[in-house]
N, C-alpha and C positions, 0 to 999 in steps of 0.2 A: 378856167382858164390861165393857160403859163404864158409868160411873156411873150411874144410874137406868135403864140399859136393859139388865135381866138377860139378855135372849135376843137379843143383838146377831148371835150367829152366825147365827140364822135369817135376818138380813137378807145377810149376806153369803154363805149358800147360794145367794140369787139371781143371783150374777154371779162366783163362783169354786166349784170343783168339790173343791177341798180342803180344808176348812176346821175350823181344830180352836182348841181353848182353854179355859182355865182361869183360876179368881178365885185371885189371889194376897193373902196376906193383909197389906194394906197401902192406905194412901191413894192420892192423883193421882200422888204423884210416883214410881214403882215404882223407879227406880235408887237413890233416896235413902232408900227405906222399907224394901226388901225385895230389896237386891244380891244375896245368893246366891240366893234364889228366881229372880231372874230370869236370870243366868247358867245355871243349872241349865235353865230354859225355852229360851233360847238353844240353848244345847249341845245339848237333846232335838230341836231344830228341826233344826238340820244333821247331827247325826249320822245323823237317821231320811232324810234327803233325799239324801245320798251313796249313789253307786253303792257295791255290795260289790265 
């Protein structure tokens, strides 16, 4: 979600096949306001895409 656009993922589905996302409990600067949640999302993103 981008601020003010709660259905941004629908726009991305027009140009990408694999789109995912979720809201984090923070404002505009995610690394400062929710660093642990951001790291968890990044780790999950790369773990999901690594070959088994």
